[in-house]
N, C-alpha and C positions, 0 to 999 in steps of 0.2 A: 203162447204167440196169440195176435192177433190174426186174425182171418181176412184175406184182401180181398173179397164179397164186400166185407162188413165195412170196411174204408168206400168204399166205390157205390154201394148204396147210399152214404149218408155221409159224405166226406165233411161236411161242415158241423154238422151235428157231433162228428168222433175226434174234427180238435177241440171243440166246445169240453166235450167229456176229458181230454186230456190235458186239458188247461186246467182244468178243477186238482186235477195229479200233479198243477203248477211245470209241466212236461212245456219247455221249451223249442224243440225245434219242429213245431207245427208244419212245417214245410219237408215233414218229410212225410209227410203223408198224400201230397201232390207227386209228390218223387214216386211212393211208391205206384203210385195207380197210374202214372205216364210209362216205368218199365213193365207193370203190368200189359200192358196197351202194347207195348212192344214186344213182349212174351209172346203173348197173343197173335201178334200178327207172325212172327217168325214160327210158332209152332205151326199156323194155318200154312206156312210154305213147306215146313218139314213136311205135312201129314200131306201136300197136295203129290209132293214129289214121289213122296214112300208111295201112294196109290198108282203114281208113272211107272213107280219100277214097279211094281208088284200086277199090273194091267199089260206093262210091257214080258215079262218075263212068262206070262203064260200064253200069251202071245207066239212068244217065240219056241215054247213046247207046242204051240200048234203049227205052224210054219215048218220044223222040224218034220212035222209026221206026217205033214203034205210032200216032203222033200225038197219043199225052197230055202235050203242051205244058203244061199248068198242074201234072200231075202230077212233069214235067220240072226247072218254073222251083220248083218247092215242095225239089225237091232238092239243086238248086243252091245253094240259101241255106244247106241243108244242108252241103253241100261245103262252101262260103267258111267257116261258122261251126267245122270238123275243119279246114282249115288256117291257120285264127288260131291255133288248139290248136295246130297240128304247128310251126307258127314261132314259138312262144314254148317251147315243149318240147327245140326247136331250140339255143333260144339258153339256154336251161336247160343243154343237153347243153356248149354252147362254153366255158360261164361254169365249170362243175362238173369237165370236162378239164383246163381251163385251173387248176384247185386242186389236182387231183392230178398232174398235169406239176410244178408247183412242187417238190409235198413230193417225190415221189418221184424226185428228178435231187437232195434234198439226202441219198441215203440213198447211203454208201459200195459199192462190192463186196464180198462175203460172202467172207472170207479161207478159205483148203482147210481142211482137219481138221488136215494137218500144221503149220500156220502157230503156230511158238509163240505164247504168251502172254508179252508186256512192253507198255511203253510207251516202250522207251527204245533206242537203237542200242545201248547198252550189254549188250540183253539180245537180243542176236539170238544164233542158234545157227553157230558156227562149223563148218561142213561137210565142208571140207579145209581143210589147208595142206600147202605144198610150193614146192619151191627153196631154193636155197640164199641166205643174206641175204650178200652180199657184206661182205665183211672192208675197209674205207677205210682207204689211209693218215693220216699225223698231223693231215697240215694239209685233209681234205677240209669242202670246204662245202657249204652245202644250193645249191639249182639258181637261187634268185635271186641268190645273187654269181656263179657260175660263167655265166650270162648277160650281166651286166653285164662278165666277164673277156674273156669270148670273141667281143662285142657281136653276141648272136645274136636276142636280145629287149627291145625298148625302150619299156618302159613311161611311162618322161615324155613321150614324142613322143603316143606313144597315147593320154594323158590331155590333150594338148594338140589333139589333132586329133576328139575324143570323149569321153572321160571315165576318171575312175578304172575299173578292169576293162576296158579294150578295151586289148589289148596289139599291138603293130606287131613282129611278125617279119619279120628283113630278114636277106640274105644266106646263111650256113647254118643258121640258125633255119628261116627259110622253107623252105629247101630238104631239111629233115628233116619240119618238116610234111607237106610234098609227096611227100615216100617216106612214110611213113605214110600218108597217104591212099590211096595207090598199093596197097602192099603189102596194108592193108584189104579194099579191091575187089575186089584178084587174087582175096586167099584167099577170098571168103563167093561168088563167081563161077563159082570151082572145084568150088564145095561146091552150086553149084546153086539159087544167089539171081541173081535176074534185074535187073542194075540199072538204077537212077534214077536221073536229077536231076530235082528237082520244084520248086515254087514255093518260096522262102524265105518268103512271108506266105503267110495263109490267112484265108478269110473267117469271120464268125460261126457260120454251118453246120459247119464242117468244126473249129473248138475245140470247138466241141459236142458231136460225134461223137466224140472220143475221149477226153473229161471234161477236158479244159483248164478249160472255159465249163461253169458257170460258175467263176471264177480268186480262190478264196476266197484264196490266199494272197497274192495282187497282181505273180505272177511272170512276167508275160508284158506283152511292151514293144509297145503300142498304137498304131496310127495311126490316129488319129480322123477324119480328115475322108473318109477314106474305107474306117474302119470294118474294119480287115485288122490280123492279131495276126501281127506277128515269129513264128517258129515257135521254140519252146525244143527241138522235137529233129524228124528226119524222119518219126517215126512218125505226127508229127501228116497229112502233107500224102500221104505214101506210104500210108498207111492208107484215107485216103479215094478214093482212086482208087477204091476199091470201096463205097463209099458208096450207098444207092439200089440194088445191085445185086443179081438171082438169079442165082446160076451155077447152073450142073450140078455132079455130084457127082463128075464125072470131072476138074472143072476143080480140084479140091484136091487136094493142100495145095497153095499159091501162096506162093511163095517171094522175098522182095524186099529188096534191100539199096540204099542209098542213102549217098550223101555231102552233109553239109550245115553251114553256118554254123547256131549255138544261138545263141539270143539269150535268157539268164534276168535278172531285175532282181536277185536273190538282195538284196529289200530286206534291210535289219540286219545284212547281215556284218561283220563286223571280227575283229582278231583274228591271233595267230602262223597258227593251222588256216588264213588265206587268206590268207597271204603270197604271192607270185609268182604263178606257174601254178596252185596248190593252188584258188583260185576264182575267177573271172573272169564278165563281162556277156558277153560276146562269146568262143566257141570253136570246135572244127571236131570232126566228131561222124558214127562210119561206122556205121550202126544196119542192124539185120537183123531184117524184120518178117515172119510166117507169117498165113494164114490156112486153116485147117483143120475138117475134121468135129470137131464135139466130143470122141466116143468118142478119139480119138486127140492130144487137144490136151496133155496130161500126155507123154505119148511125143514130143513134137514140142517142150516144151519142157525134157526131158532132155538131148536132142541139142542145143537153141540150145545149153546149159550145155556140153555135152560140146566144141560147135564153138570156143567163147567162150575156154576153158579149152587147147585146144593154140594157139590164135593166142597166149597170152599165153607159153605157154609156149614158144615158137618165137624166142620174143624175149629169153630168158635171165632171164624175172623173177620173184621170189620172190614167192607169188600167198596168198592165202585163199579160200574161197568162203562166204559167211553164207548163211545161209536167215534171210529179216529175220522177225522179231515185228509181232503185228497191232497195234503202236503207231506203229513205224517203216517200213510199206509206206503205198506212193503209196493215194488216192482209188480209182484203177481197176482194182487187181492183188488179183489170185485169189492170187497166190503167187509170191512173189519171193526169186529168190535174187542177192545183191551179189559183184562180184569186187574184192579188193583185192587191190594191188601194194605190195609192202613199197618205202618210201624210207630208203635206208641213211644218207643225211647228214640227212634231219631226226630218225631213229630211227620211223617211227610209218607206218601203214598208211594208203592211199590211194584213196577208189574210184576204176574206173575204165569200173565195167561195171555194169548192173543189166538182169536177164535175168528179164522177167515171162510170164507166164499172165492174162490177162485174162477167160476163157472165153467168156460172151455178154454181157457189161458195155457193150464198145463196139461190138460186135455189132448190139445191140438199138439203139443209139442211132442207126448207122449203118445199119438196116436191110438190113444184110448177109447172104443167105438162100442156102439152097439147098435144092434140091428131090433126095430122096434117093431110092431103087431103088426104093421104093413109091407116089414119086411125090408124098410129103409134103413139105411146107416147112418147114425148120426154121434156127434162125438157126446162122451158123457159130461158129466161135470165134477167138479173135486173140491172136496174141504177139508181143513185141516183144523186142529184148537189143541193145543196148552192141559194137559189134562194130568199136571200141573209142572211146571219148571219146578225145581228144589230150591236152589240157593234161599231168593228172597223170601220165601213159603218160611224156610228153619230158619230166616233171620228174622220175619214176623212171630213166629212160633215162640221163639227167645229172648225176646224182648216183651211181647204182650202180656206170657203169663210166665215173668220172672218173679219171684217173693223173694224177701230177707231170706228164705232160709232152701230156695233154691229154683229149677224150672218146674212147673207144672206141664204135664203132658194131657192133652186135649185128650177125653175119654173113648172117643171112637181111634184111639191111635192107642192107646194103653196096650189092649190085646196084641197088636205088631211089636211094642218094643217091649214090651213084658216088666210094663213098672209103669207107677204114675208121677214117677217126675226123676229131674236131674237132681 
């Protein structure tokens, strides 16, 4: 959530940055500033009138001590009048603060200066491309045929149990999933990330704090009886560990990693680009999260990008890194790098990770702060990244490593999988 003082200090610059994200309601900036002016006016009236109550109350005590009961009674009536005014100002404050909150939560995070201008994924900038695209044998097939051939993922039974987009992993498919999760977690913890197993459902306050609510695209599954939400990523519960928390400067940086299933409605998804494991409603992912001091957050972002890059390299997958344009960025992000791996049988790039710096957009909602060396309270910055999302990694691994006699397992995964091939 943006801070009102950021809007007040340079409203035109804020509008220019919002325009990079293709945000259309730029007049909201002016409306919020006017509302805040009114809030300040009412707050001043409230404070002044409350001060009169306090002063008069002390005077009443003095008058009573001096035996001046009639004067004290007159003063009491005046205090009663002031208290009615205080209550009225308080009601106005509550109302205008709600109006202010309702408007400011509509504003997305401001994109960093290096974010490319653009509206669609085609306008993202390729920051790097590396690795060798494999040359497959003549009869190579996409992963949705491979999983049937080797009987490792069953979409039909998953659909019977739940619905379309809920795959059932079995046999060596389930074992490969488990191997990937364990490898990713070991890789992250070796780099200093503390492992967590969070709740897989969150309350409304948690979903709001990380920016998932209000859910503008209807992507979250909502358990209405208890008003809980199934998590779309481990970022949500793990970041909320530090909601309403004041940290010490020495506590930072905080580095966390977690495995979780992820649930996304993906409303309106259809077509060949979502076949097989390309897009599902339930999938597994390992996440990395950092909470850091503001001045180190972009250094932390670079380190997280390098961390994910080495992880993909270790599995010998061709990949590219994209710097997302304004129109393709998330609501909460200030700067995002996407990782895509090349799927040889589909002859297309598949997104497997997003690494983002949210600056203080999330932590303002979280109220996650720290005291600096001078004792001043500051908001921390938060970052997160997929390390990694499993479905498309698995799709690429199956397709790129297929042979006429089976599917080879990358060397780094063989100790976890317990075999060299399927």
